[in-house]
C-alpha positions as CSV (number, residue, x, y, z in Angstrom):
1,M,159.7,56.4,115.3
2,P,162.5,55.9,113.0
3,F,165.4,58.3,114.2
4,P,166.1,61.3,111.9
5,S,168.5,60.2,109.4
6,T,169.7,64.3,109.0
7,A,171.3,64.4,112.8
8,P,175.4,64.0,112.5
9,L,177.1,60.7,112.9
10,A,178.8,60.2,115.7
11,V,180.2,56.6,115.4
12,S,181.0,54.9,112.3
13,A,181.9,51.1,111.8
14,R,182.8,49.6,108.4
15,N,183.9,45.8,107.8
16,L,184.8,46.1,111.8
17,T,186.6,42.5,112.1
18,M,188.0,41.2,115.4
19,T,190.1,37.7,115.2
20,Y,192.1,36.5,118.1
21,W,194.3,33.3,118.3
22,F,195.5,31.0,120.5
23,H,197.4,27.6,120.7
24,E,195.3,24.8,121.4
25,K,196.5,21.9,123.4
26,S,195.1,18.3,124.9
27,P,194.4,18.4,128.8
28,G,197.3,16.6,131.2
29,L,200.5,17.1,131.4
30,S,201.3,15.3,128.6
31,G,199.2,17.4,126.4
32,A,201.1,20.4,127.5
33,L,204.2,19.0,126.7
34,K,203.5,18.3,123.2
35,A,202.5,21.7,122.8
36,L,205.7,23.4,123.8
37,F,206.9,21.2,120.7
38,R,203.7,20.9,118.2
39,S,200.6,23.1,118.6
40,R,197.8,23.5,116.8
41,K,197.2,27.3,116.3
42,K,193.0,28.1,116.3
43,C,191.2,31.6,115.5
44,I,188.0,32.7,116.7
45,Q,186.2,35.3,114.6
46,A,184.8,37.3,117.5
47,V,182.8,40.3,115.4
48,Q,182.6,39.3,112.0
49,A,182.9,42.1,109.3
50,I,179.9,44.2,111.0
51,D,178.6,47.8,110.1
52,F,177.4,49.9,112.4
53,D,176.2,53.9,113.0
54,L,175.5,56.0,115.9
55,R,173.9,59.3,115.7
56,A,173.7,62.5,117.8
57,G,170.7,62.1,120.4
58,E,170.4,58.3,119.4
59,L,169.8,55.4,122.5
60,V,171.1,52.1,120.7
61,G,170.6,48.9,122.5
62,F,173.4,46.7,121.1
63,I,172.4,43.0,122.6
64,G,173.2,39.3,122.0
65,P,174.2,35.8,123.4
66,N,177.2,35.2,125.6
67,G,180.0,35.4,123.5
68,A,177.9,37.0,120.1
69,G,180.5,39.9,120.7
70,K,179.1,42.5,122.0
71,T,181.5,43.6,124.6
72,T,184.3,43.3,122.1
73,T,182.5,45.7,120.1
74,L,182.5,48.4,122.7
75,K,186.3,47.9,123.1
76,M,187.1,48.3,119.6
77,L,184.3,51.2,119.3
78,S,186.0,52.9,122.4
79,G,189.9,52.0,121.1
80,I,190.6,49.7,124.3
81,L,191.2,46.4,121.2
82,C,192.4,47.5,117.9
83,P,190.3,45.9,115.0
84,T,191.5,43.3,113.1
85,A,190.3,44.5,110.1
86,G,188.2,47.6,109.4
87,T,187.9,51.0,110.1
88,I,186.3,52.9,112.6
89,D,185.2,56.6,113.1
90,V,184.4,58.4,116.3
91,L,183.7,62.2,116.5
92,G,186.8,62.6,113.7
93,H,188.7,60.4,115.7
94,V,190.8,56.4,115.2
95,P,189.7,54.9,118.8
96,H,192.6,52.5,119.2
97,R,194.9,55.6,118.9
98,R,193.7,56.8,122.1
99,E,194.4,60.9,121.6
100,K,193.7,62.6,124.5
101,A,190.7,64.7,122.6
102,F,189.4,61.2,121.7
103,L,188.9,60.1,125.0
104,K,187.7,63.4,126.5
105,T,185.0,63.1,123.9
106,I,183.7,59.7,125.2
107,A,182.6,57.6,128.3
108,F,182.6,53.6,129.4
109,V,181.3,52.1,132.0
110,A,180.9,48.6,132.7
111,G,178.5,47.2,135.1
112,Q,180.8,44.3,136.4
113,R,183.2,46.9,137.2
114,N,183.6,50.0,139.1
115,R,186.1,52.6,138.5
116,L,185.0,54.7,141.6
117,F,188.1,54.4,145.0
118,W,186.3,52.3,147.8
119,D,187.2,54.6,150.6
120,L,186.5,57.9,148.9
121,P,183.3,59.7,149.2
122,A,182.2,60.4,145.5
123,E,182.5,64.3,145.8
124,E,186.5,63.7,146.0
125,Y,186.5,60.8,143.1
126,F,184.4,63.9,141.1
127,H,187.1,66.2,142.2
128,F,189.6,64.2,140.6
129,C,187.8,63.3,137.2
130,R,187.6,67.5,136.9
131,V,191.5,66.8,137.4
132,V,192.2,64.3,134.6
133,Y,189.8,65.7,132.4
134,E,190.9,69.6,132.8
135,I,187.2,70.7,133.2
136,P,187.6,74.4,134.3
137,E,185.4,74.9,137.3
138,E,182.5,76.7,136.3
139,R,181.8,73.9,133.6
140,Y,182.3,71.2,136.3
141,A,180.2,72.7,138.7
142,A,177.7,73.1,136.5
143,A,177.7,70.0,135.2
144,K,177.9,68.0,138.7
145,R,174.7,70.3,139.9
146,R,172.8,68.7,136.8
147,L,174.0,65.2,137.2
148,V,173.5,65.0,141.0
149,D,170.1,66.2,140.7
150,M,169.3,64.2,137.7
151,A,170.7,60.5,139.6
152,D,169.4,62.0,142.6
153,I,172.7,61.4,144.8
154,G,173.0,64.6,146.5
155,D,172.5,63.4,150.0
156,I,175.5,60.2,150.2
157,L,178.2,62.8,148.3
158,S,180.2,62.6,150.9
159,V,179.8,58.7,152.4
160,P,182.3,56.2,151.3
161,Q,181.7,54.3,148.7
162,R,182.1,51.3,150.3
163,K,179.2,52.1,152.7
164,L,176.7,52.3,149.7
165,S,174.6,50.0,147.5
166,A,175.2,48.7,144.5
167,G,172.7,50.9,142.9
168,Q,174.0,53.8,144.6
169,R,178.1,53.3,143.9
170,K,176.6,52.4,140.3
171,R,174.5,55.8,139.8
172,C,178.0,57.4,141.5
173,E,179.7,56.0,139.0
174,L,177.7,57.4,136.0
175,V,178.4,60.9,137.3
176,A,181.5,60.5,137.4
177,A,181.7,59.3,133.8
178,L,179.6,61.9,132.6
179,L,181.4,65.0,134.3
180,H,183.8,65.9,131.4
181,D,180.2,65.9,129.0
182,P,181.6,63.0,126.9
183,R,179.2,63.1,123.4
184,V,179.5,59.5,123.2
185,I,178.5,57.0,125.6
186,F,179.2,53.2,126.0
187,L,177.5,51.4,128.6
188,D,178.0,47.6,129.0
189,E,175.1,46.0,131.4
190,P,175.0,49.2,133.6
191,T,172.0,47.5,135.8
192,N,173.8,44.5,136.0
193,A,172.9,43.0,139.8
194,L,170.7,46.5,140.7
195,D,166.9,46.0,142.0
196,L,164.1,47.2,140.6
197,V,164.1,50.6,142.0
198,N,167.9,51.3,141.4
199,A,167.3,49.5,138.0
200,R,164.7,51.9,137.3
201,K,166.4,55.3,138.1
202,L,169.1,54.1,136.2
203,R,167.3,54.1,132.9
204,E,165.6,57.3,133.6
205,F,169.1,58.8,134.0
206,I,170.1,57.4,131.1
207,R,166.9,58.1,129.2
208,A,167.1,61.5,130.3
209,K,170.8,62.7,129.0
210,A,170.0,61.3,125.9
211,R,166.9,63.6,125.2
212,D,169.3,66.5,125.0
213,G,170.0,65.4,121.3
214,R,174.0,65.8,121.7
215,H,174.8,62.2,123.1
216,G,175.6,59.1,121.1
217,I,174.9,56.3,123.5
218,I,175.0,52.5,123.1
219,L,174.0,50.2,125.5
220,T,174.2,46.5,125.9
221,S,172.1,44.6,128.2
222,H,170.6,40.9,129.1
223,N,167.8,42.8,131.0
224,M,164.8,43.6,128.2
225,A,163.5,46.1,130.4
226,D,166.8,48.4,129.5
227,I,166.1,47.4,125.9
228,S,161.8,48.6,125.6
229,E,162.1,51.2,128.2
230,V,165.1,52.7,127.1
231,C,166.1,53.0,123.6
232,D,165.0,54.2,120.0
233,R,166.8,51.6,118.2
234,L,168.2,47.5,118.7
235,V,171.1,45.9,117.1
236,I,171.2,42.5,117.5
237,I,174.4,40.3,117.1
238,H,175.1,36.5,117.2
239,S,177.9,34.8,116.3
240,G,179.9,37.8,115.8
241,K,177.4,39.3,113.1
242,I,174.6,41.5,113.4
243,V,171.2,39.7,112.3
244,F,169.1,43.0,113.2
245,N,168.9,46.8,113.2
246,G,166.2,49.0,113.6
247,S,162.8,49.8,115.6
248,L,161.5,48.0,118.0
249,A,158.3,48.0,115.9
250,S,160.0,46.2,113.0
251,L,161.5,43.7,115.1
252,Y,157.7,42.3,116.6
253,E,157.0,42.4,112.6
254,R,159.4,40.7,111.0
255,F,160.0,37.7,113.4
256,L,156.8,37.7,115.4
257,P,154.0,39.1,113.5
258,R,151.5,38.0,116.6
259,K,149.9,39.7,120.0
260,Q,148.6,38.3,123.1
261,I,145.7,38.7,124.5
262,K,144.9,38.6,128.4
263,I,141.5,37.6,129.6
264,L,140.0,37.6,133.2
265,F,136.7,36.0,132.9
266,D,133.9,36.7,134.8
267,G,131.6,33.3,134.8
268,P,132.5,29.9,133.1
269,W,134.8,29.7,129.8
270,A,135.6,27.1,127.5
271,R,139.0,25.7,126.3
272,D,137.9,24.1,122.9
273,E,136.4,27.3,122.2
274,L,139.4,29.6,122.3
275,A,141.9,27.1,121.3
276,P,140.9,27.6,117.5
277,L,141.7,31.1,118.2
278,G,145.4,30.7,118.8
279,D,147.7,29.1,121.8
280,L,147.1,29.3,124.8
281,V,150.6,30.2,126.4
282,R,148.9,31.1,130.0
283,V,145.8,29.2,131.8
284,D,145.6,30.9,135.2
285,A,141.7,30.4,136.4
286,P,140.1,33.1,135.7
287,E,142.8,34.7,133.7
288,V,144.1,33.3,130.5
289,V,146.3,34.3,128.2
290,L,145.9,33.9,124.0
291,E,148.3,34.7,121.9
292,V,147.2,35.0,117.7
293,E,147.9,36.4,114.6
294,A,148.4,40.4,114.9
295,A,146.0,40.9,112.2
296,A,143.1,38.7,114.1
297,A,143.7,39.8,117.9
298,A,141.0,42.5,117.8
299,R,138.4,40.0,116.1
300,A,139.4,37.3,118.2
301,A,138.9,39.9,120.9
302,A,135.7,40.9,119.7
303,F,134.3,36.9,119.6
304,I,135.3,36.6,123.2
305,C,133.7,39.5,124.5
306,S,130.5,38.6,122.9
307,R,130.8,34.6,124.0
308,F,131.7,35.1,127.5
309,S,131.3,36.6,130.4
310,I,134.2,39.0,130.5
311,R,135.6,41.0,133.6
312,D,138.9,42.5,131.5
313,I,140.6,42.0,128.9
314,A,143.6,43.4,127.3
315,I,145.2,43.1,123.5
316,M,149.3,43.0,124.5
317,E,152.4,43.0,122.4
318,V,154.6,39.4,123.0
319,P,157.1,40.1,125.1
320,L,160.2,41.3,123.8
321,E,162.3,38.2,126.0
322,K,160.2,35.9,123.8
323,I,161.4,37.3,120.5
324,I,164.8,37.9,121.3
325,E,164.9,34.0,122.6
326,S,163.3,33.0,118.7
327,I,166.6,35.5,117.2
328,Y,168.8,33.2,119.2
329,A,167.6,29.9,118.6
330,Q,167.9,30.5,114.9
331,P,171.1,29.2,113.0
332,H,173.5,32.4,111.9
333,R,176.3,31.6,109.5
């Protein structure tokens, strides 16, 4: 279901561009000496004139291959980087000015960096955040109670961060980032290096935060479970350009309108009779996975059931990873 367009805009970016310049040199000492007197200036367009909107209450998955421009975009939207060209409006603020009022409305959580103090328990760090963000005591107590319960970290608040697992630290970090009730939340690979259990808990936490309709969340991740289980909309960036912006349903329809039929046979079956129906993508007898055109899936399943002895059969979506890989493989200019 598309996100309601009547929700107020939290982020609006137009013609957003980021260009990096550097001096190219040949390898070795001779190359370094030559570069002192005659070097070639080269530019890389990390982000190329993209338009992007985020509405309050919306949770957007922002994905792309390494070097596509995801983190650069998030850093421009959060004010860490100043764009080379284009305009950004985040709740009425220009991000790169880094005004105090603006910083109180956003949160940026990077999965590869830890914002917590190593020897400090979460309880003390939360109090530090209260002072920094000037959160009134009553509002702080209510927010902490709600977030701690949501993140399920009530039993580890007094434990130093160095004694916690990566998943526990990440949940503490999310609570710390959200104590001041930011209206726009940037999450850069928040489940990076987490195990299945902690990644699931983190996704549940993020989803619960977005449900109140007040917070706009942008999530980058290479873990497709983060995207498929959490996000309302998907934005794919490749070589600095947005190549897709829409729902998961429209992604399937546009790039890979196919279905997979998983069959668990209860007797003999013939490969020659299945092959004309579609592509056999996995054969692990007695289980077989057949990929067919979406419009022909029901007809193919009915034929299989009438022709063979079946213990179980299911029609499924093609794995999201396969669709994303096909998009990455396409040339984008």
